mmCIF file as Biopython writes it, N, C-alpha, C and O atoms, coordinates in Angstrom:
data_model
#
loop_
_atom_site.group_PDB
_atom_site.id
_atom_site.type_symbol
_atom_site.label_atom_id
_atom_site.label_alt_id
_atom_site.label_comp_id
_atom_site.label_asym_id
_atom_site.label_entity_id
_atom_site.label_seq_id
_atom_site.pdbx_PDB_ins_code
_atom_site.Cartn_x
_atom_site.Cartn_y
_atom_site.Cartn_z
_atom_site.occupancy
_atom_site.B_iso_or_equiv
_atom_site.auth_seq_id
_atom_site.auth_asym_id
_atom_site.pdbx_PDB_model_num
ATOM 1   N N  . MET A ? 1  ? -80.765 40.837 77.434 1.0 0.0 1  A 1 
ATOM 2   C CA . MET A ? 1  ? -79.472 41.489 77.348 1.0 0.0 1  A 1 
ATOM 3   C C  . MET A ? 1  ? -78.806 41.058 76.041 1.0 0.0 1  A 1 
ATOM 4   O O  . MET A ? 1  ? -78.775 39.870 75.721 1.0 0.0 1  A 1 
ATOM 5   N N  . SER A ? 2  ? -78.282 42.007 75.297 1.0 0.0 2  A 1 
ATOM 6   C CA . SER A ? 2  ? -77.684 41.689 74.007 1.0 0.0 2  A 1 
ATOM 7   C C  . SER A ? 2  ? -76.283 41.101 74.174 1.0 0.0 2  A 1 
ATOM 8   O O  . SER A ? 2  ? -75.625 41.297 75.196 1.0 0.0 2  A 1 
ATOM 9   N N  . ILE A ? 3  ? -75.853 40.386 73.161 1.0 0.0 3  A 1 
ATOM 10  C CA . ILE A ? 3  ? -74.513 39.780 73.156 1.0 0.0 3  A 1 
ATOM 11  C C  . ILE A ? 3  ? -73.446 40.868 73.255 1.0 0.0 3  A 1 
ATOM 12  O O  . ILE A ? 3  ? -72.446 40.697 73.953 1.0 0.0 3  A 1 
ATOM 13  N N  . TYR A ? 4  ? -73.657 41.989 72.558 1.0 0.0 4  A 1 
ATOM 14  C CA . TYR A ? 4  ? -72.685 43.086 72.592 1.0 0.0 4  A 1 
ATOM 15  C C  . TYR A ? 4  ? -72.484 43.588 74.014 1.0 0.0 4  A 1 
ATOM 16  O O  . TYR A ? 4  ? -71.350 43.817 74.435 1.0 0.0 4  A 1 
ATOM 17  N N  . LYS A ? 5  ? -73.573 43.762 74.760 1.0 0.0 5  A 1 
ATOM 18  C CA . LYS A ? 5  ? -73.489 44.260 76.126 1.0 0.0 5  A 1 
ATOM 19  C C  . LYS A ? 5  ? -72.755 43.262 77.030 1.0 0.0 5  A 1 
ATOM 20  O O  . LYS A ? 5  ? -71.966 43.661 77.887 1.0 0.0 5  A 1 
ATOM 21  N N  . ILE A ? 6  ? -73.015 41.971 76.836 1.0 0.0 6  A 1 
ATOM 22  C CA . ILE A ? 6  ? -72.329 40.947 77.624 1.0 0.0 6  A 1 
ATOM 23  C C  . ILE A ? 6  ? -70.832 40.971 77.327 1.0 0.0 6  A 1 
ATOM 24  O O  . ILE A ? 6  ? -70.016 40.941 78.249 1.0 0.0 6  A 1 
ATOM 25  N N  . GLU A ? 7  ? -70.466 41.024 76.041 1.0 0.0 7  A 1 
ATOM 26  C CA . GLU A ? 7  ? -69.052 41.077 75.655 1.0 0.0 7  A 1 
ATOM 27  C C  . GLU A ? 7  ? -68.376 42.320 76.228 1.0 0.0 7  A 1 
ATOM 28  O O  . GLU A ? 7  ? -67.230 42.259 76.674 1.0 0.0 7  A 1 
ATOM 29  N N  . LYS A ? 8  ? -69.079 43.435 76.214 1.0 0.0 8  A 1 
ATOM 30  C CA . LYS A ? 8  ? -68.532 44.684 76.724 1.0 0.0 8  A 1 
ATOM 31  C C  . LYS A ? 8  ? -68.276 44.611 78.226 1.0 0.0 8  A 1 
ATOM 32  O O  . LYS A ? 8  ? -67.301 45.180 78.717 1.0 0.0 8  A 1 
ATOM 33  N N  . GLU A ? 9  ? -69.140 43.920 78.955 1.0 0.0 9  A 1 
ATOM 34  C CA . GLU A ? 9  ? -68.976 43.800 80.399 1.0 0.0 9  A 1 
ATOM 35  C C  . GLU A ? 9  ? -67.905 42.778 80.778 1.0 0.0 9  A 1 
ATOM 36  O O  . GLU A ? 9  ? -67.251 42.935 81.810 1.0 0.0 9  A 1 
ATOM 37  N N  . ILE A ? 10 ? -67.713 41.743 79.973 1.0 0.0 10 A 1 
ATOM 38  C CA . ILE A ? 10 ? -66.730 40.697 80.263 1.0 0.0 10 A 1 
ATOM 39  C C  . ILE A ? 10 ? -65.334 41.083 79.791 1.0 0.0 10 A 1 
ATOM 40  O O  . ILE A ? 10 ? -64.349 40.586 80.335 1.0 0.0 10 A 1 
ATOM 41  N N  . ASN A ? 11 ? -65.225 41.945 78.805 1.0 0.0 11 A 1 
ATOM 42  C CA . ASN A ? 11 ? -63.933 42.306 78.224 1.0 0.0 11 A 1 
ATOM 43  C C  . ASN A ? 11 ? -62.890 42.781 79.243 1.0 0.0 11 A 1 
ATOM 44  O O  . ASN A ? 11 ? -61.743 42.346 79.149 1.0 0.0 11 A 1 
ATOM 45  N N  . PRO A ? 12 ? -63.218 43.643 80.209 1.0 0.0 12 A 1 
ATOM 46  C CA . PRO A ? 12 ? -62.188 44.048 81.179 1.0 0.0 12 A 1 
ATOM 47  C C  . PRO A ? 12 ? -61.624 42.871 81.981 1.0 0.0 12 A 1 
ATOM 48  O O  . PRO A ? 12 ? -60.448 42.876 82.347 1.0 0.0 12 A 1 
ATOM 49  N N  . ILE A ? 13 ? -62.450 41.876 82.250 1.0 0.0 13 A 1 
ATOM 50  C CA . ILE A ? 13 ? -61.986 40.694 82.975 1.0 0.0 13 A 1 
ATOM 51  C C  . ILE A ? 13 ? -61.021 39.893 82.100 1.0 0.0 13 A 1 
ATOM 52  O O  . ILE A ? 13 ? -59.983 39.434 82.577 1.0 0.0 13 A 1 
ATOM 53  N N  . ILE A ? 14 ? -61.361 39.726 80.832 1.0 0.0 14 A 1 
ATOM 54  C CA . ILE A ? 14 ? -60.499 38.991 79.904 1.0 0.0 14 A 1 
ATOM 55  C C  . ILE A ? 14 ? -59.174 39.724 79.723 1.0 0.0 14 A 1 
ATOM 56  O O  . ILE A ? 14 ? -58.114 39.098 79.747 1.0 0.0 14 A 1 
ATOM 57  N N  . ALA A ? 15 ? -59.222 41.033 79.543 1.0 0.0 15 A 1 
ATOM 58  C CA . ALA A ? 15 ? -57.994 41.822 79.365 1.0 0.0 15 A 1 
ATOM 59  C C  . ALA A ? 15 ? -57.129 41.783 80.624 1.0 0.0 15 A 1 
ATOM 60  O O  . ALA A ? 15 ? -55.906 41.685 80.530 1.0 0.0 15 A 1 
ATOM 61  N N  . GLY A ? 16 ? -57.747 41.859 81.790 1.0 0.0 16 A 1 
ATOM 62  C CA . GLY A ? 16 ? -57.005 41.789 83.043 1.0 0.0 16 A 1 
ATOM 63  C C  . GLY A ? 16 ? -56.359 40.427 83.237 1.0 0.0 16 A 1 
ATOM 64  O O  . GLY A ? 16 ? -55.210 40.347 83.672 1.0 0.0 16 A 1 
ATOM 65  N N  . ALA A ? 17 ? -57.078 39.357 82.922 1.0 0.0 17 A 1 
ATOM 66  C CA . ALA A ? 17 ? -56.522 38.008 83.020 1.0 0.0 17 A 1 
ATOM 67  C C  . ALA A ? 17 ? -55.369 37.830 82.048 1.0 0.0 17 A 1 
ATOM 68  O O  . ALA A ? 17 ? -54.385 37.161 82.364 1.0 0.0 17 A 1 
ATOM 69  N N  . SER A ? 18 ? -55.483 38.423 80.874 1.0 0.0 18 A 1 
ATOM 70  C CA . SER A ? 18 ? -54.409 38.386 79.881 1.0 0.0 18 A 1 
ATOM 71  C C  . SER A ? 18 ? -53.159 39.065 80.422 1.0 0.0 18 A 1 
ATOM 72  O O  . SER A ? 18 ? -52.056 38.542 80.270 1.0 0.0 18 A 1 
ATOM 73  N N  . PHE A ? 19 ? -53.319 40.207 81.042 1.0 0.0 19 A 1 
ATOM 74  C CA . PHE A ? 19 ? -52.203 40.948 81.622 1.0 0.0 19 A 1 
ATOM 75  C C  . PHE A ? 19 ? -51.530 40.132 82.724 1.0 0.0 19 A 1 
ATOM 76  O O  . PHE A ? 19 ? -50.304 40.025 82.756 1.0 0.0 19 A 1 
ATOM 77  N N  . LEU A ? 20 ? -52.322 39.561 83.622 1.0 0.0 20 A 1 
ATOM 78  C CA . LEU A ? 20 ? -51.768 38.759 84.711 1.0 0.0 20 A 1 
ATOM 79  C C  . LEU A ? 20 ? -51.050 37.519 84.182 1.0 0.0 20 A 1 
ATOM 80  O O  . LEU A ? 20 ? -50.000 37.142 84.701 1.0 0.0 20 A 1 
ATOM 81  N N  . THR A ? 21 ? -51.609 36.887 83.159 1.0 0.0 21 A 1 
ATOM 82  C CA . THR A ? 21 ? -50.961 35.726 82.550 1.0 0.0 21 A 1 
ATOM 83  C C  . THR A ? 21 ? -49.606 36.106 81.976 1.0 0.0 21 A 1 
ATOM 84  O O  . THR A ? 21 ? -48.644 35.350 82.114 1.0 0.0 21 A 1 
ATOM 85  N N  . SER A ? 22 ? -49.516 37.262 81.334 1.0 0.0 22 A 1 
ATOM 86  C CA . SER A ? 22 ? -48.245 37.739 80.789 1.0 0.0 22 A 1 
ATOM 87  C C  . SER A ? 22 ? -47.219 37.973 81.886 1.0 0.0 22 A 1 
ATOM 88  O O  . SER A ? 22 ? -46.040 37.665 81.710 1.0 0.0 22 A 1 
ATOM 89  N N  . ILE A ? 23 ? -47.654 38.510 83.008 1.0 0.0 23 A 1 
ATOM 90  C CA . ILE A ? 23 ? -46.743 38.770 84.128 1.0 0.0 23 A 1 
ATOM 91  C C  . ILE A ? 23 ? -46.232 37.456 84.721 1.0 0.0 23 A 1 
ATOM 92  O O  . ILE A ? 23 ? -45.040 37.314 84.990 1.0 0.0 23 A 1 
ATOM 93  N N  . ILE A ? 24 ? -47.129 36.508 84.921 1.0 0.0 24 A 1 
ATOM 94  C CA . ILE A ? 24 ? -46.762 35.241 85.556 1.0 0.0 24 A 1 
ATOM 95  C C  . ILE A ? 24 ? -45.853 34.405 84.654 1.0 0.0 24 A 1 
ATOM 96  O O  . ILE A ? 24 ? -44.870 33.834 85.127 1.0 0.0 24 A 1 
ATOM 97  N N  . THR A ? 25 ? -46.169 34.328 83.369 1.0 0.0 25 A 1 
ATOM 98  C CA . THR A ? 25 ? -45.411 33.469 82.451 1.0 0.0 25 A 1 
ATOM 99  C C  . THR A ? 25 ? -44.194 34.159 81.838 1.0 0.0 25 A 1 
ATOM 100 O O  . THR A ? 25 ? -43.349 33.498 81.234 1.0 0.0 25 A 1 
ATOM 101 N N  . HIS A ? 26 ? -44.098 35.475 81.988 1.0 0.0 26 A 1 
ATOM 102 C CA . HIS A ? 26 ? -43.025 36.274 81.373 1.0 0.0 26 A 1 
ATOM 103 C C  . HIS A ? 26 ? -43.019 36.133 79.845 1.0 0.0 26 A 1 
ATOM 104 O O  . HIS A ? 26 ? -41.976 36.261 79.202 1.0 0.0 26 A 1 
ATOM 105 N N  . LYS A ? 27 ? -44.183 35.873 79.288 1.0 0.0 27 A 1 
ATOM 106 C CA . LYS A ? 27 ? -44.350 35.769 77.840 1.0 0.0 27 A 1 
ATOM 107 C C  . LYS A ? 27 ? -45.575 36.584 77.454 1.0 0.0 27 A 1 
ATOM 108 O O  . LYS A ? 27 ? -46.551 36.618 78.203 1.0 0.0 27 A 1 
ATOM 109 N N  . PRO A ? 28 ? -45.541 37.242 76.299 1.0 0.0 28 A 1 
ATOM 110 C CA . PRO A ? 28 ? -46.709 38.036 75.894 1.0 0.0 28 A 1 
ATOM 111 C C  . PRO A ? 28 ? -47.934 37.159 75.649 1.0 0.0 28 A 1 
ATOM 112 O O  . PRO A ? 28 ? -47.857 36.155 74.942 1.0 0.0 28 A 1 
ATOM 113 N N  . PHE A ? 29 ? -49.034 37.539 76.226 1.0 0.0 29 A 1 
ATOM 114 C CA . PHE A ? 29 ? -50.311 36.864 76.011 1.0 0.0 29 A 1 
ATOM 115 C C  . PHE A ? 29 ? -51.373 37.948 75.902 1.0 0.0 29 A 1 
ATOM 116 O O  . PHE A ? 29 ? -51.603 38.705 76.845 1.0 0.0 29 A 1 
ATOM 117 N N  . ILE A ? 30 ? -52.010 38.013 74.750 1.0 0.0 30 A 1 
ATOM 118 C CA . ILE A ? 30 ? -52.974 39.078 74.503 1.0 0.0 30 A 1 
ATOM 119 C C  . ILE A ? 30 ? -54.348 38.473 74.236 1.0 0.0 30 A 1 
ATOM 120 O O  . ILE A ? 30 ? -54.515 37.651 73.335 1.0 0.0 30 A 1 
ATOM 121 N N  . ALA A ? 31 ? -55.318 38.889 75.026 1.0 0.0 31 A 1 
ATOM 122 C CA . ALA A ? 31 ? -56.702 38.454 74.828 1.0 0.0 31 A 1 
ATOM 123 C C  . ALA A ? 31 ? -57.608 39.637 75.151 1.0 0.0 31 A 1 
ATOM 124 O O  . ALA A ? 31 ? -57.249 40.506 75.946 1.0 0.0 31 A 1 
ATOM 125 N N  . GLY A ? 32 ? -58.764 39.662 74.540 1.0 0.0 32 A 1 
ATOM 126 C CA . GLY A ? 32 ? -59.697 40.763 74.770 1.0 0.0 32 A 1 
ATOM 127 C C  . GLY A ? 32 ? -59.327 41.981 73.941 1.0 0.0 32 A 1 
ATOM 128 O O  . GLY A ? 32 ? -58.299 42.008 73.264 1.0 0.0 32 A 1 
ATOM 129 N N  . MET A ? 33 ? -60.164 42.960 74.007 1.0 0.0 33 A 1 
ATOM 130 C CA . MET A ? 33 ? -59.966 44.202 73.270 1.0 0.0 33 A 1 
ATOM 131 C C  . MET A ? 33 ? -59.391 45.251 74.219 1.0 0.0 33 A 1 
ATOM 132 O O  . MET A ? 33 ? -59.555 45.138 75.434 1.0 0.0 33 A 1 
ATOM 133 N N  . PRO A ? 34 ? -58.715 46.280 73.676 1.0 0.0 34 A 1 
ATOM 134 C CA . PRO A ? 34 ? -58.202 47.352 74.535 1.0 0.0 34 A 1 
ATOM 135 C C  . PRO A ? 34 ? -59.349 48.034 75.280 1.0 0.0 34 A 1 
ATOM 136 O O  . PRO A ? 34 ? -60.451 48.176 74.751 1.0 0.0 34 A 1 
ATOM 137 N N  . LEU A ? 35 ? -59.073 48.452 76.510 1.0 0.0 35 A 1 
ATOM 138 C CA . LEU A ? 35 ? -60.103 49.132 77.295 1.0 0.0 35 A 1 
ATOM 139 C C  . LEU A ? 35 ? -60.253 50.585 76.888 1.0 0.0 35 A 1 
ATOM 140 O O  . LEU A ? 35 ? -61.297 51.192 77.125 1.0 0.0 35 A 1 
ATOM 141 N N  . ALA A ? 36 ? -59.216 51.149 76.277 1.0 0.0 36 A 1 
ATOM 142 C CA . ALA A ? 36 ? -59.261 52.539 75.832 1.0 0.0 36 A 1 
ATOM 143 C C  . ALA A ? 36 ? -58.311 52.714 74.655 1.0 0.0 36 A 1 
ATOM 144 O O  . ALA A ? 36 ? -57.344 51.968 74.504 1.0 0.0 36 A 1 
ATOM 145 N N  . ALA A ? 37 ? -58.594 53.690 73.841 1.0 0.0 37 A 1 
ATOM 146 C CA . ALA A ? 37 ? -57.722 54.024 72.723 1.0 0.0 37 A 1 
ATOM 147 C C  . ALA A ? 37 ? -57.560 55.534 72.692 1.0 0.0 37 A 1 
ATOM 148 O O  . ALA A ? 37 ? -58.507 56.276 72.952 1.0 0.0 37 A 1 
ATOM 149 N N  . GLY A ? 38 ? -56.370 55.976 72.378 1.0 0.0 38 A 1 
ATOM 150 C CA . GLY A ? 38 ? -56.113 57.409 72.311 1.0 0.0 38 A 1 
ATOM 151 C C  . GLY A ? 38 ? -55.548 57.801 70.959 1.0 0.0 38 A 1 
ATOM 152 O O  . GLY A ? 38 ? -54.769 57.058 70.361 1.0 0.0 38 A 1 
ATOM 153 N N  . ILE A ? 39 ? -55.936 58.945 70.491 1.0 0.0 39 A 1 
ATOM 154 C CA . ILE A ? 39 ? -55.428 59.467 69.226 1.0 0.0 39 A 1 
ATOM 155 C C  . ILE A ? 39 ? -54.756 60.793 69.515 1.0 0.0 39 A 1 
ATOM 156 O O  . ILE A ? 39 ? -55.370 61.715 70.053 1.0 0.0 39 A 1 
ATOM 157 N N  . GLU A ? 40 ? -53.496 60.876 69.153 1.0 0.0 40 A 1 
ATOM 158 C CA . GLU A ? 40 ? -52.750 62.112 69.344 1.0 0.0 40 A 1 
ATOM 159 C C  . GLU A ? 40 ? -52.862 62.914 68.051 1.0 0.0 40 A 1 
ATOM 160 O O  . GLU A ? 40 ? -52.300 62.517 67.031 1.0 0.0 40 A 1 
ATOM 161 N N  . ILE A ? 41 ? -53.580 64.037 68.079 1.0 0.0 41 A 1 
ATOM 162 C CA . ILE A ? 41 ? -53.796 64.803 66.852 1.0 0.0 41 A 1 
ATOM 163 C C  . ILE A ? 41 ? -52.622 65.733 66.536 1.0 0.0 41 A 1 
ATOM 164 O O  . ILE A ? 41 ? -52.470 66.186 65.401 1.0 0.0 41 A 1 
ATOM 165 N N  . THR A ? 42 ? -51.807 66.009 67.532 1.0 0.0 42 A 1 
ATOM 166 C CA . THR A ? 42 ? -50.605 66.795 67.301 1.0 0.0 42 A 1 
ATOM 167 C C  . THR A ? 42 ? -49.593 66.502 68.393 1.0 0.0 42 A 1 
ATOM 168 O O  . THR A ? 42 ? -49.962 66.131 69.507 1.0 0.0 42 A 1 
ATOM 169 N N  . ASN A ? 43 ? -48.335 66.666 68.079 1.0 0.0 43 A 1 
ATOM 170 C CA . ASN A ? 43 ? -47.306 66.526 69.111 1.0 0.0 43 A 1 
ATOM 171 C C  . ASN A ? 43 ? -46.564 67.848 69.297 1.0 0.0 43 A 1 
ATOM 172 O O  . ASN A ? 43 ? -45.432 67.873 69.778 1.0 0.0 43 A 1 
ATOM 173 N N  . HIS A ? 44 ? -47.210 68.938 68.912 1.0 0.0 44 A 1 
ATOM 174 C CA . HIS A ? 44 ? -46.681 70.275 69.172 1.0 0.0 44 A 1 
ATOM 175 C C  . HIS A ? 44 ? -47.169 70.719 70.548 1.0 0.0 44 A 1 
ATOM 176 O O  . HIS A ? 44 ? -48.373 70.732 70.807 1.0 0.0 44 A 1 
ATOM 177 N N  . CYS A ? 45 ? -46.252 71.079 71.419 1.0 0.0 45 A 1 
ATOM 178 C CA . CYS A ? 45 ? -46.648 71.496 72.761 1.0 0.0 45 A 1 
ATOM 179 C C  . CYS A ? 45 ? -45.582 72.430 73.315 1.0 0.0 45 A 1 
ATOM 180 O O  . CYS A ? 45 ? -44.389 72.224 73.092 1.0 0.0 45 A 1 
ATOM 181 N N  . ASN A ? 46 ? -46.009 73.441 74.026 1.0 0.0 46 A 1 
ATOM 182 C CA . ASN A ? 46 ? -45.051 74.363 74.635 1.0 0.0 46 A 1 
ATOM 183 C C  . ASN A ? 46 ? -45.198 74.420 76.156 1.0 0.0 46 A 1 
ATOM 184 O O  . ASN A ? 46 ? -44.729 75.373 76.779 1.0 0.0 46 A 1 
ATOM 185 N N  . LEU A ? 47 ? -45.840 73.418 76.766 1.0 0.0 47 A 1 
ATOM 186 C CA . LEU A ? 47 ? -46.074 73.449 78.206 1.0 0.0 47 A 1 
ATOM 187 C C  . LEU A ? 47 ? -44.908 72.920 79.031 1.0 0.0 47 A 1 
ATOM 188 O O  . LEU A ? 47 ? -44.802 73.252 80.212 1.0 0.0 47 A 1 
ATOM 189 N N  . LYS A ? 48 ? -44.030 72.105 78.445 1.0 0.0 48 A 1 
ATOM 190 C CA . LYS A ? 48 ? -42.837 71.578 79.123 1.0 0.0 48 A 1 
ATOM 191 C C  . LYS A ? 48 ? -43.191 70.708 80.337 1.0 0.0 48 A 1 
ATOM 192 O O  . LYS A ? 48 ? -42.526 70.796 81.370 1.0 0.0 48 A 1 
ATOM 193 N N  . CYS A ? 49 ? -44.221 69.879 80.223 1.0 0.0 49 A 1 
ATOM 194 C CA . CYS A ? 49 ? -44.572 68.957 81.309 1.0 0.0 49 A 1 
ATOM 195 C C  . CYS A ? 49 ? -43.484 67.895 81.439 1.0 0.0 49 A 1 
ATOM 196 O O  . CYS A ? 49 ? -43.078 67.319 80.429 1.0 0.0 49 A 1 
ATOM 197 N N  . PRO A ? 50 ? -43.000 67.618 82.645 1.0 0.0 50 A 1 
ATOM 198 C CA . PRO A ? 50 ? -41.890 66.675 82.809 1.0 0.0 50 A 1 
ATOM 199 C C  . PRO A ? 50 ? -42.245 65.234 82.454 1.0 0.0 50 A 1 
ATOM 200 O O  . PRO A ? 50 ? -41.350 64.458 82.119 1.0 0.0 50 A 1 
ATOM 201 N N  . GLU A ? 51 ? -43.515 64.853 82.515 1.0 0.0 51 A 1 
ATOM 202 C CA . GLU A ? 51 ? -43.915 63.481 82.212 1.0 0.0 51 A 1 
ATOM 203 C C  . GLU A ? 51 ? -44.230 63.262 80.742 1.0 0.0 51 A 1 
ATOM 204 O O  . GLU A ? 51 ? -44.405 62.119 80.319 1.0 0.0 51 A 1 
ATOM 205 N N  . CYS A ? 52 ? -44.303 64.302 79.972 1.0 0.0 52 A 1 
ATOM 206 C CA . CYS A ? 52 ? -44.718 64.216 78.571 1.0 0.0 52 A 1 
ATOM 207 C C  . CYS A ? 52 ? -43.496 64.219 77.659 1.0 0.0 52 A 1 
ATOM 208 O O  . CYS A ? 52 ? -42.633 65.090 77.766 1.0 0.0 52 A 1 
ATOM 209 N N  . SER A ? 53 ? -43.432 63.233 76.760 1.0 0.0 53 A 1 
ATOM 210 C CA . SER A ? 53 ? -42.278 63.174 75.855 1.0 0.0 53 A 1 
ATOM 211 C C  . SER A ? 53 ? -42.276 64.332 74.863 1.0 0.0 53 A 1 
ATOM 212 O O  . SER A ? 53 ? -41.210 64.741 74.403 1.0 0.0 53 A 1 
ATOM 213 N N  . SER A ? 54 ? -43.425 64.859 74.531 1.0 0.0 54 A 1 
ATOM 214 C CA . SER A ? 54 ? -43.498 65.979 73.602 1.0 0.0 54 A 1 
ATOM 215 C C  . SER A ? 54 ? -43.070 67.289 74.267 1.0 0.0 54 A 1 
ATOM 216 O O  . SER A ? 54 ? -42.291 68.058 73.703 1.0 0.0 54 A 1 
ATOM 217 N N  . GLY A ? 55 ? -43.578 67.527 75.448 1.0 0.0 55 A 1 
ATOM 218 C CA . GLY A ? 55 ? -43.278 68.779 76.137 1.0 0.0 55 A 1 
ATOM 219 C C  . GLY A ? 55 ? -41.881 68.841 76.704 1.0 0.0 55 A 1 
ATOM 220 O O  . GLY A ? 55 ? -41.321 69.930 76.830 1.0 0.0 55 A 1 
ATOM 221 N N  . SER A ? 56 ? -41.290 67.693 77.055 1.0 0.0 56 A 1 
ATOM 222 C CA . SER A ? 56 ? -39.955 67.696 77.660 1.0 0.0 56 A 1 
ATOM 223 C C  . SER A ? 56 ? -38.843 67.541 76.630 1.0 0.0 56 A 1 
ATOM 224 O O  . SER A ? 56 ? -37.682 67.365 77.001 1.0 0.0 56 A 1 
ATOM 225 N N  . ASP A ? 57 ? -39.176 67.603 75.352 1.0 0.0 57 A 1 
ATOM 226 C CA . ASP A ? 57 ? -38.213 67.554 74.234 1.0 0.0 57 A 1 
ATOM 227 C C  . ASP A ? 57 ? -37.416 66.261 74.164 1.0 0.0 57 A 1 
ATOM 228 O O  . ASP A ? 57 ? -36.264 66.284 73.730 1.0 0.0 57 A 1 
ATOM 229 N N  . ILE A ? 58 ? -37.989 65.130 74.576 1.0 0.0 58 A 1 
ATOM 230 C CA . ILE A ? 58 ? -37.322 63.845 74.385 1.0 0.0 58 A 1 
ATOM 231 C C  . ILE A ? 58 ? -38.012 63.028 73.290 1.0 0.0 58 A 1 
ATOM 232 O O  . ILE A ? 58 ? -37.702 61.852 73.101 1.0 0.0 58 A 1 
ATOM 233 N N  . LEU A ? 59 ? -38.929 63.642 72.583 1.0 0.0 59 A 1 
ATOM 234 C CA . LEU A ? 59 ? -39.650 62.991 71.504 1.0 0.0 59 A 1 
ATOM 235 C C  . LEU A ? 59 ? -38.700 62.720 70.347 1.0 0.0 59 A 1 
ATOM 236 O O  . LEU A ? 59 ? -37.995 63.627 69.903 1.0 0.0 59 A 1 
ATOM 237 N N  . THR A ? 60 ? -38.671 61.480 69.849 1.0 0.0 60 A 1 
ATOM 238 C CA . THR A ? 60 ? -37.733 61.125 68.782 1.0 0.0 60 A 1 
ATOM 239 C C  . THR A ? 60 ? -38.328 61.273 67.382 1.0 0.0 60 A 1 
ATOM 240 O O  . THR A ? 60 ? -37.581 61.350 66.406 1.0 0.0 60 A 1 
ATOM 241 N N  . ARG A ? 61 ? -39.646 61.314 67.264 1.0 0.0 61 A 1 
ATOM 242 C CA . ARG A ? 61 ? -40.224 61.466 65.926 1.0 0.0 61 A 1 
ATOM 243 C C  . ARG A ? 61 ? -40.403 62.951 65.595 1.0 0.0 61 A 1 
ATOM 244 O O  . ARG A ? 61 ? -40.392 63.805 66.482 1.0 0.0 61 A 1 
ATOM 245 N N  . THR A ? 62 ? -40.566 63.234 64.325 1.0 0.0 62 A 1 
ATOM 246 C CA . THR A ? 62 ? -40.708 64.629 63.904 1.0 0.0 62 A 1 
ATOM 247 C C  . THR A ? 62 ? -42.043 65.186 64.378 1.0 0.0 62 A 1 
ATOM 248 O O  . THR A ? 62 ? -43.023 64.454 64.519 1.0 0.0 62 A 1 
ATOM 249 N N  . ARG A ? 63 ? -42.066 66.467 64.616 1.0 0.0 63 A 1 
ATOM 250 C CA . ARG A ? 63 ? -43.295 67.123 65.063 1.0 0.0 63 A 1 
ATOM 251 C C  . ARG A ? 63 ? -44.231 67.324 63.878 1.0 0.0 63 A 1 
ATOM 252 O O  . ARG A ? 63 ? -43.793 67.593 62.759 1.0 0.0 63 A 1 
ATOM 253 N N  . GLY A ? 64 ? -45.519 67.189 64.146 1.0 0.0 64 A 1 
ATOM 254 C CA . GLY A ? 64 ? -46.486 67.344 63.075 1.0 0.0 64 A 1 
ATOM 255 C C  . GLY A ? 64 ? -47.902 67.263 63.580 1.0 0.0 64 A 1 
ATOM 256 O O  . GLY A ? 64 ? -48.143 67.251 64.787 1.0 0.0 64 A 1 
ATOM 257 N N  . PHE A ? 65 ? -48.837 67.209 62.657 1.0 0.0 65 A 1 
ATOM 258 C CA . PHE A ? 65 ? -50.262 67.146 62.959 1.0 0.0 65 A 1 
ATOM 259 C C  . PHE A ? 65 ? -50.848 65.867 62.359 1.0 0.0 65 A 1 
ATOM 260 O O  . PHE A ? 65 ? -50.284 65.300 61.423 1.0 0.0 65 A 1 
ATOM 261 N N  . TYR A ? 66 ? -51.963 65.423 62.893 1.0 0.0 66 A 1 
ATOM 262 C CA . TYR A ? 66 ? -52.672 64.254 62.421 1.0 0.0 66 A 1 
ATOM 263 C C  . TYR A ? 66 ? -53.148 64.471 60.992 1.0 0.0 66 A 1 
ATOM 264 O O  . TYR A ? 66 ? -53.751 65.498 60.679 1.0 0.0 66 A 1 
ATOM 265 N N  . ASP A ? 67 ? -52.874 63.504 60.133 1.0 0.0 67 A 1 
ATOM 266 C CA . ASP A ? 67 ? -53.282 63.601 58.732 1.0 0.0 67 A 1 
ATOM 267 C C  . ASP A ? 67 ? -54.340 62.532 58.455 1.0 0.0 67 A 1 
ATOM 268 O O  . ASP A ? 67 ? -54.016 61.348 58.370 1.0 0.0 67 A 1 
ATOM 269 N N  . ARG A ? 68 ? -55.600 62.944 58.315 1.0 0.0 68 A 1 
ATOM 270 C CA . ARG A ? 68 ? -56.677 61.985 58.083 1.0 0.0 68 A 1 
ATOM 271 C C  . ARG A ? 68 ? -56.530 61.245 56.773 1.0 0.0 68 A 1 
ATOM 272 O O  . ARG A ? 68 ? -57.005 60.116 56.648 1.0 0.0 68 A 1 
ATOM 273 N N  . GLU A ? 69 ? -55.891 61.845 55.804 1.0 0.0 69 A 1 
ATOM 274 C CA . GLU A ? 69 ? -55.721 61.216 54.499 1.0 0.0 69 A 1 
ATOM 275 C C  . GLU A ? 69 ? -54.709 60.079 54.534 1.0 0.0 69 A 1 
ATOM 276 O O  . GLU A ? 69 ? -54.775 59.170 53.706 1.0 0.0 69 A 1 
ATOM 277 N N  . ALA A ? 70 ? -53.779 60.118 55.476 1.0 0.0 70 A 1 
ATOM 278 C CA . ALA A ? 70 ? -52.721 59.105 55.551 1.0 0.0 70 A 1 
ATOM 279 C C  . ALA A ? 70 ? -53.223 57.810 56.170 1.0 0.0 70 A 1 
ATOM 280 O O  . ALA A ? 70 ? -52.565 56.777 56.049 1.0 0.0 70 A 1 
ATOM 281 N N  . VAL A ? 71 ? -54.364 57.845 56.823 1.0 0.0 71 A 1 
ATOM 282 C CA . VAL A ? 71 ? -54.861 56.645 57.524 1.0 0.0 71 A 1 
ATOM 283 C C  . VAL A ? 71 ? -55.595 55.730 56.602 1.0 0.0 71 A 1 
ATOM 284 O O  . VAL A ? 71 ? -56.075 54.679 57.028 1.0 0.0 71 A 1 
#
């Protein structure tokens, strides 16, 4: 078994323990890598979903599209 595979399998446990430690101590404690990452390519939406900040018009940043050159 490769080291990468072991790290990948242990990471959710480390991240979960980090979260619980933060809750118990009331202080930020970050360990492990994020379990998921999301990229929003646009914040233009006309669906008006009540849970979405873009669709419900409570978004505070300007509307636009993802710019690969800016990254």
